[in-house]
C-alpha positions, 0 to 999 in steps of 0.5 A: 477373831481368833488364831494361833501364832504361825511365826514370830520374830522377837527381833522385829516383834512382827509375825504371822497368824493362822486364823481359824478360817484357814487364812494367814494374816500378818501383823507388825511391831505396832500391833505386837506392842499394843498387846503389852506382851513380851513374847509369843510362842508358835501355836499360841492362841491369840485374839486379833483386833483388826482395824476397818481396813483389815490391818491388825491393831492389836494381838492378844492372848485370850483372858490376858489383858 
């Protein structure tokens, strides 16, 4: 699924995403750390990998592995 970064706290490395269906989804530091990224910008497009329980497992930038 895809969305845009609504909030990102570089200190806690967590934030919220606004998904394409209009819903908000939070992610924690673990999901961000799995991306290998250093920073996310507000409004940036991201791809989200979620587990079976709906928890965000990884946040990444489309086209960047």
